[in-house]
Each structure stands twice: as structure tokens, then as C-alpha cells.
N, C-alpha and C positions, 0 to 999 in steps of 0.2 A: 025428517030428512033437514031440517034448518039447524039444528044442532049439529049435524055431522059438517054443513057447510060451512059454519061457525068455527067450527075446530079445524077444517082444512084452510081458512083462511089465516087462524092462527098460526098454523104449522106454516104455512109460506109465508107469512110475516116472520115467525123467527129463523126460519132459513134464509130469507133476505137479508136480515139484520146479521145474521151470522158471516153471510158472504162479505156483507159490508164491513165487518169487523177485521175478518181475515185479510181483505185487500188493504184495508187502512195500516195493519201489522205490516204488511210485506213493503208496502208503500215507506214506513216511518224507518224500516232496515234497508232500503236502500238510499235513502235521506242520510241517515246515520252513517252508511259505507262512504256516501260522496262527501259529507263531511271529512269524515276521517281522510279520506284522499286529498281534500283540499287544504287540511291542515298539514298534511305531508309535504305537498307541493311548495305551500308559503313558508315553511320551513327552510326548505332547500333552497328556495329564491332568496330568502332574507339573512340564511346564516352567514356568518363570516366565513370567506374563502380564504385557506391557508395561500400563504405567499407561495410561488411554483420555487423560489429559492429555499426557502424553509423547507418544503417537501425534498428537494434535492438533497439538502444538508442531511436530513432526517435518514434517506436513504444511504448516504456515504458513510454515515455511522453504523448503519444495519451492515454495510459492506466490510468495514473496517472489521467489525465483531466477528463477521464470519457468518452472520445469518443470511446474507445476499452473496451470489458469486457476483462478479465482474461481469459477467453476460447478463444476470438479471439486473444489476443495477442500471446498467448502460439503455437495456429496454425500457426499464421503468422512466428513468430519465428522457429518453426520446419521446416516450409517451407524453410525460409532463410538458414539454418544452413545444411539442405540437398542438397540444391544446391552448397554450399561452398566447 
């Protein structure tokens, strides 16, 4: 009976350590995801913002080339000016 109890204890220890390892892996994956999200957010905050006038100028060139209609140009221009 003592041998059975020892085997049972070893099996329980293996299960506990396996569960702890799996939980650690889950936490590591979550941390990696949070780190990636933080890096993306930081990039968005620190990335140089293009001047609104430059953006409108680019839109005007797209309109002149026929890639945008007058209506699309005016809509985008209004959106840009509203953000300013």
C-alpha cells in the first residue's frame, strides 16, 4: 500500500506541475499580446502626424487624376478639417 501511496503522490505532483506550467504559458501569451498592443499604441502616439494641408493636397491630386470624385474629395476634406 505504501508504494501505491507514493505513486499517487508522484502522479499528483506531476499533475500540479503540469497545470502550473500550462498556466504560466497562458500568462506568457497574454503578456506578449499586451506588449504587442502597447507597442502599437505607442507607435500611434509617437508617429509623426501628416499635416492636414498636405493630406488635402494629396486628396486634390487624387481628384485631379480621377481616382476620387468631387463628392469623395469634399467628404474626406471635411473629415480632415473636422479633426483639426
